[in-house]
C-alpha positions as CSV (number, residue, x, y, z in Angstrom):
1,X,89.9,77.4,119.0
2,X,87.8,76.2,122.0
3,X,88.3,79.6,123.7
4,X,87.0,81.4,120.7
5,X,83.9,79.1,120.5
6,X,83.1,79.6,124.2
7,X,83.5,83.4,124.0
8,X,81.3,83.6,120.9
9,X,78.6,81.4,122.5
10,X,78.4,83.5,125.7
11,X,78.4,86.8,123.7
12,X,75.5,85.6,121.5
13,X,73.4,84.6,124.5
14,X,73.8,88.1,126.0
15,X,72.8,90.0,122.9
16,X,69.3,91.2,122.2
17,X,67.0,89.7,119.5
18,X,68.2,91.4,116.4
19,X,71.8,91.6,117.5
20,X,71.7,87.9,118.5
21,X,70.6,87.1,114.9
22,X,73.4,89.2,113.4
23,X,76.0,87.8,115.7
24,X,74.8,84.2,115.0
25,X,75.1,84.8,111.3
26,X,78.6,86.3,111.7
27,X,79.5,83.3,113.9
28,X,78.4,80.8,111.3
29,X,80.4,82.8,108.6
30,X,83.5,82.8,110.8
31,X,83.2,79.0,111.3
32,X,82.8,78.6,107.5
33,X,86.0,80.6,107.0
34,X,87.8,78.5,109.7
35,X,86.9,75.1,108.2
36,X,86.0,75.2,104.5
37,X,87.8,78.2,103.2
38,X,91.0,77.3,104.9
39,X,91.1,74.1,102.9
40,X,90.6,75.8,99.5
41,X,94.2,76.8,99.1
42,X,96.1,74.2,97.1
43,X,99.8,74.5,97.9
44,X,100.9,71.2,96.4
45,X,103.2,70.8,93.5
46,X,102.2,68.8,90.4
47,X,104.8,66.1,89.4
48,X,105.4,68.0,86.1
49,X,106.3,71.2,88.1
50,X,109.2,69.5,89.9
51,X,111.4,69.5,86.8
52,X,112.8,72.0,84.3
53,X,114.2,71.4,80.8
54,X,117.9,72.0,80.0
55,X,118.9,73.5,76.7
56,X,119.2,70.1,75.1
57,X,115.7,69.0,76.3
58,X,116.7,66.9,79.3
59,X,114.7,67.0,82.5
60,X,116.3,68.0,85.8
61,X,114.8,68.5,89.2
62,X,114.3,71.9,90.7
63,X,116.1,72.6,94.0
64,X,114.3,73.6,97.1
65,X,114.3,76.9,99.0
66,X,115.1,74.9,102.1
67,X,118.5,73.9,100.5
68,X,121.6,76.0,101.2
69,X,122.1,78.7,98.5
70,X,124.4,78.0,95.6
71,X,124.6,81.3,93.9
72,X,124.1,85.0,94.6
73,X,120.8,86.1,93.0
74,X,117.6,84.4,91.8
75,X,115.2,86.5,89.7
76,X,111.6,85.1,89.7
77,X,109.5,86.3,86.8
78,X,105.8,85.4,87.0
79,X,104.3,85.2,83.5
80,X,100.8,84.7,82.2
81,X,100.2,85.0,78.5
82,X,103.3,87.1,78.2
83,X,104.7,85.9,74.8
84,X,104.7,89.5,73.5
85,X,105.9,91.5,76.6
86,X,108.3,88.9,78.1
87,X,111.1,89.3,75.5
88,X,111.5,93.0,76.1
89,X,111.9,92.5,79.9
90,X,114.2,89.5,79.5
91,X,116.5,91.2,77.0
92,X,116.9,94.1,79.4
93,X,117.4,91.8,82.4
94,X,119.9,89.5,80.8
95,X,121.9,92.3,79.3
96,X,122.2,93.8,82.8
97,X,123.0,90.5,84.5
98,X,125.5,89.4,81.9
99,X,127.4,92.7,82.3
100,X,127.3,92.3,86.1
101,X,128.7,88.8,85.8
102,X,131.9,90.1,84.4
103,X,132.7,90.3,88.1
104,X,133.6,86.6,88.6
105,X,132.2,86.7,92.2
106,X,128.6,87.3,91.0
107,X,126.4,84.4,90.0
108,X,122.7,84.5,89.1
109,X,119.7,82.6,87.7
110,X,116.4,83.7,86.2
111,X,113.3,81.6,86.8
112,X,110.5,82.3,84.4
113,X,107.3,80.9,85.8
114,X,104.6,80.3,83.1
115,X,101.4,80.5,85.1
116,X,99.4,78.1,82.9
117,X,99.5,80.4,79.9
118,X,97.4,79.8,76.8
119,X,99.9,81.3,74.5
120,X,103.6,80.6,73.7
121,X,105.1,82.0,76.9
122,X,107.0,78.8,77.7
123,X,108.4,78.6,74.2
124,X,109.5,82.2,74.3
125,X,111.2,81.7,77.7
126,X,112.9,78.5,76.5
127,X,114.7,80.5,73.8
128,X,116.6,82.2,76.6
129,X,117.5,78.8,78.2
130,X,118.9,77.7,74.9
131,X,120.8,80.9,74.5
132,X,122.3,81.3,78.0
133,X,122.0,77.7,79.4
134,X,119.8,76.2,82.1
135,X,122.2,77.2,84.8
136,X,121.2,80.8,84.1
137,X,117.6,80.6,82.8
138,X,115.1,78.0,83.9
139,X,111.5,77.8,82.9
140,X,108.8,76.5,85.4
141,X,105.6,75.7,83.6
142,X,102.6,75.4,85.9
143,X,100.0,72.8,84.9
144,X,97.2,75.2,85.8
145,X,96.8,78.9,86.4
146,X,97.4,79.8,90.1
147,X,97.5,83.5,89.9
148,X,100.5,85.9,90.2
149,X,101.0,85.1,93.9
150,X,101.0,81.3,93.2
151,X,103.5,81.7,90.4
152,X,105.9,83.8,92.5
153,X,105.6,81.4,95.3
154,X,106.4,78.3,93.1
155,X,109.3,80.1,91.5
156,X,110.7,81.3,94.9
157,X,110.5,77.8,96.3
158,X,112.6,76.5,93.4
159,X,115.3,79.2,93.7
160,X,119.0,78.8,94.6
161,X,120.0,82.4,95.4
162,X,121.2,84.1,98.6
163,X,118.9,86.9,97.5
164,X,115.6,86.5,95.6
165,X,114.2,89.3,93.4
166,X,110.6,89.3,92.3
167,X,110.2,91.1,88.9
168,X,107.2,91.5,86.7
169,X,107.3,90.2,83.1
170,X,106.1,93.5,81.7
171,X,109.3,95.3,82.6
172,X,107.5,98.2,84.1
173,X,110.4,98.7,86.5
174,X,113.8,99.3,85.0
175,X,115.8,96.2,85.9
176,X,118.9,98.3,86.8
177,X,116.8,99.6,89.7
178,X,117.8,96.3,91.4
179,X,120.8,98.3,92.7
180,X,118.4,100.6,94.5
181,X,116.5,97.8,96.3
182,X,119.9,96.2,97.1
183,X,121.0,99.4,98.7
184,X,117.8,99.5,100.6
185,X,118.5,96.0,101.9
186,X,122.0,96.9,102.9
187,X,120.6,100.0,104.8
188,X,118.9,97.7,107.3
189,X,121.4,97.5,110.0
190,X,119.8,94.8,112.1
191,X,118.6,91.7,110.3
192,X,117.3,89.0,112.7
193,X,118.5,85.6,111.5
194,X,119.6,87.5,108.3
195,X,116.0,88.2,107.4
196,X,115.1,91.4,105.5
197,X,112.9,92.6,102.6
198,X,113.4,95.6,100.3
199,X,110.3,96.7,98.4
200,X,110.3,98.8,95.2
201,X,107.8,101.6,95.5
202,X,105.8,103.9,93.2
203,X,104.5,106.0,96.0
204,X,106.6,109.0,94.9
205,X,104.7,108.9,91.5
206,X,101.3,109.0,93.2
207,X,100.5,112.7,92.7
208,X,101.3,112.5,89.0
209,X,99.3,109.3,88.6
210,X,96.2,110.8,90.4
211,X,96.3,113.6,87.9
212,X,96.0,111.2,85.0
213,X,93.4,108.9,86.5
214,X,89.6,109.2,86.5
215,X,87.9,110.2,89.8
216,X,86.5,106.7,90.0
217,X,89.9,104.9,89.7
218,X,91.4,107.4,92.2
219,X,88.6,106.5,94.6
220,X,89.3,102.8,94.2
221,X,93.1,103.3,94.7
222,X,92.7,105.3,97.9
223,X,90.0,102.9,99.1
224,X,92.4,99.9,98.6
225,X,95.2,101.8,100.4
226,X,92.9,102.4,103.3
227,X,91.9,98.7,103.5
228,X,95.5,97.6,103.4
229,X,96.3,100.0,106.3
230,X,93.2,99.1,108.3
231,X,93.3,95.3,108.0
232,X,96.8,94.2,107.3
233,X,100.0,96.3,106.7
234,X,101.1,99.5,108.4
235,X,104.0,101.7,107.3
236,X,104.3,100.6,103.6
237,X,102.8,103.1,101.1
238,X,103.0,100.8,98.0
239,X,102.5,97.1,98.7
240,X,101.7,96.2,95.1
241,X,104.9,97.1,93.2
242,X,106.1,93.9,91.6
243,X,109.8,94.5,92.3
244,X,110.8,93.1,95.7
245,X,114.1,91.8,97.0
246,X,114.3,89.2,99.8
247,X,117.1,87.6,101.7
248,X,116.8,83.8,101.3
249,X,115.9,83.5,105.0
250,X,113.1,86.1,104.7
251,X,111.8,84.4,101.6
252,X,111.6,81.0,103.4
253,X,109.9,82.5,106.4
254,X,107.3,84.4,104.5
255,X,106.5,82.1,101.5
256,X,106.2,79.1,103.8
257,X,103.1,80.7,105.3
258,X,101.7,82.4,102.2
259,X,98.1,81.4,101.2
260,X,96.8,84.1,98.8
261,X,97.7,83.3,95.2
262,X,95.9,86.2,93.4
263,X,96.5,90.0,93.3
264,X,96.5,90.6,97.1
265,X,99.4,88.1,97.8
266,X,101.8,91.0,98.3
267,X,99.7,92.3,101.2
268,X,99.7,88.9,102.9
269,X,103.4,88.5,102.3
270,X,104.1,91.8,104.1
271,X,101.6,91.1,106.8
272,X,103.4,87.8,107.5
273,X,106.8,89.7,107.5
274,X,105.4,92.2,110.1
275,X,104.0,89.4,112.2
276,X,107.5,87.9,112.3
277,X,109.2,91.3,112.9
278,X,111.1,91.0,109.7
279,X,112.5,94.4,108.8
280,X,111.0,95.9,105.6
281,X,112.3,99.0,103.8
282,X,110.5,100.8,100.9
283,X,112.6,102.2,98.1
284,X,111.5,104.5,95.2
285,X,112.0,102.9,91.8
286,X,111.4,104.0,88.2
287,X,108.1,102.7,86.9
288,X,106.3,103.0,83.5
289,X,102.8,101.8,82.8
290,X,103.0,99.1,80.1
291,X,100.0,98.2,77.9
292,X,98.6,94.7,78.3
293,X,98.0,94.6,82.1
294,X,96.1,91.6,83.4
295,X,94.5,93.7,86.2
296,X,90.9,94.7,85.4
297,X,90.4,98.1,87.2
298,X,87.1,97.4,89.0
299,X,86.8,93.7,89.4
300,X,90.5,93.2,90.4
301,X,90.2,95.9,93.0
302,X,87.0,94.4,94.3
303,X,88.7,91.0,94.5
304,X,91.7,92.4,96.3
305,X,89.4,94.3,98.8
306,X,87.6,91.0,99.6
307,X,90.9,89.2,100.0
308,X,92.2,91.8,102.4
309,X,89.2,91.3,104.7
310,X,89.6,87.5,104.5
311,X,93.4,87.7,105.2
312,X,92.8,89.4,108.5
313,X,89.7,87.3,109.4
314,X,91.4,84.0,108.6
315,X,94.5,84.7,110.6
316,X,92.3,86.1,113.5
317,X,90.2,83.0,113.7
318,X,93.1,80.6,113.3
319,X,91.9,79.3,109.9
320,X,95.3,80.3,108.6
321,X,98.4,80.0,110.8
322,X,101.9,81.4,110.5
323,X,104.5,78.7,110.1
324,X,108.3,79.2,110.1
325,X,108.8,76.2,107.9
326,X,106.5,74.0,105.9
327,X,107.1,71.1,103.6
328,X,107.3,72.9,100.2
329,X,108.4,70.2,97.8
């Protein structure tokens, strides 16, 4: 903004020689963030990503999150090269959901988002469409890999549910724990404009996990927690658990402003929620570490730490802005 530019210029002039140089470099860096980096986020949808295949191979258009809900629950499953782990998770989820649907008032859908996989993730997911029908299981295949945050965002924007559950393809959280996050959502007495978020949490397992981790990984974990607290989100112990339940209104409000598409997207999502005063509750869930994680211990943490700094800086400088609604289709 003009005020930011004027303040920065005056501040630089008043600094001494060395500090003036440092401030000038920082100023140039901020301008870079405000102009170039802000335009690096591609939120458009490829034409092929606007449709899903029915059980008999016909194309139908995905709905929009801005449409009124037409069923109770949407489950969004981001998947990248998950042909081996996805069936275990889907079998457990579908068994639970089918039993729950014996109550005629409950309706659901599962949206498997293939995030540009190089294996047979789409083919594996389509087997469930053929078994249960496209009204219950839909597969969204992204043309290119966006990252977990991008996959979750695209799936959420294509959902029909009054409530939207984000669930990892590895099945690390028992699917029946959806009842716990639902209870957490119900425990929020005041939901402004029916907006609320219930986050599954592994914080209660932290002492046990620290005992099993190396000193270096423990240092990275606590360092990341500190950066989350310092730059973005207060009051949430575990921002990264991939088991979160949103009301449709909260999903629209937060995902309409989401930019980060890689590992730190959860942090930006909760940062946006707190900026909009959307109530967020944290609920302990069962969690088991599953082999085959895509997270690389050092480089993924380094990338997330960088993204945390950029999240705060970009919103602070106005490079990214909060929007209640944005054209998403």
